[in-house]
N, C-alpha and C positions, 0 to 999 in steps of 0.2 A: 601951645602945646598941649595943655591941659584939656582944652576944646576938643582936639583931634582924638585923644583918648577916649572921651566921651562919646564922641561920634562913633568910634570902633566899637565900644562895648555896646552901644544901642543897636549898632548893625549886626553885631554877633549875636545878641539876644533876638533880635527880629529873625535872623537866619535860623537859629535853633527851633525856635517856635515854629516857623514855616515848615521845617523838617518834620517836626512832630506831628503837626496837623495833617500833613501830607501823608505821613505813615498811617495815622488813626483812620483818615478817609479811605486809603487805599485797602486797609484790612477790612473795613465796614463793607466797601463795595464788593470785594472778592467774597465775603461771606453771603452778601444778599444775592449775588448772581449764583453762587452755588447753591443756596437754598431754592431759588427759583428754578433752576435745572432740575434738581432732585425732584421737586414737585411736579414738574412737567414729565419727567421720566416715570414717576409713580402713577400719574394719570394714564399715561400711555401704556403702562404695564397692566393696569386694572382692565382697560379697553381690550386688551389682548389675551386676558386670562392669564397672565403671569402673577407670581405672588409678589405683592408689593414689599414685603419684608426683605425679599433678597435684593430688590433695587435699593431700598434704604441702607441696607448693609453695605453695598458697594461704596457708599459714600462714607461710611465711617472711617475716620482716621486713627480712632482708638476703639478696640473691640469693646462692645457693650454685652451685657449678660443676655440680651435679646437676640444678638447676631450669633454669639457663642452657642446658645441653645438651638438657634435655627440651624446653625452649620452641622451641630452634632446629631441632630435629628434625622438628617439625611432624607434622600427621596429615591 
């Protein structure tokens, strides 16, 4: 009976560790893909003559001082 409890605890620890590693990996992958897409879009904007700051600001989830200033500047 005692051996079964140890086995259950080890399995639980392994499962929790696997979930944590999966979450960290997923978050890292999401951010890497997001950054790659942003850089491709900025390069495309530069080649088309669009201001790259406007492209960068579309990817911001939290407003930065640069994007606020850019928005207030107007065109």
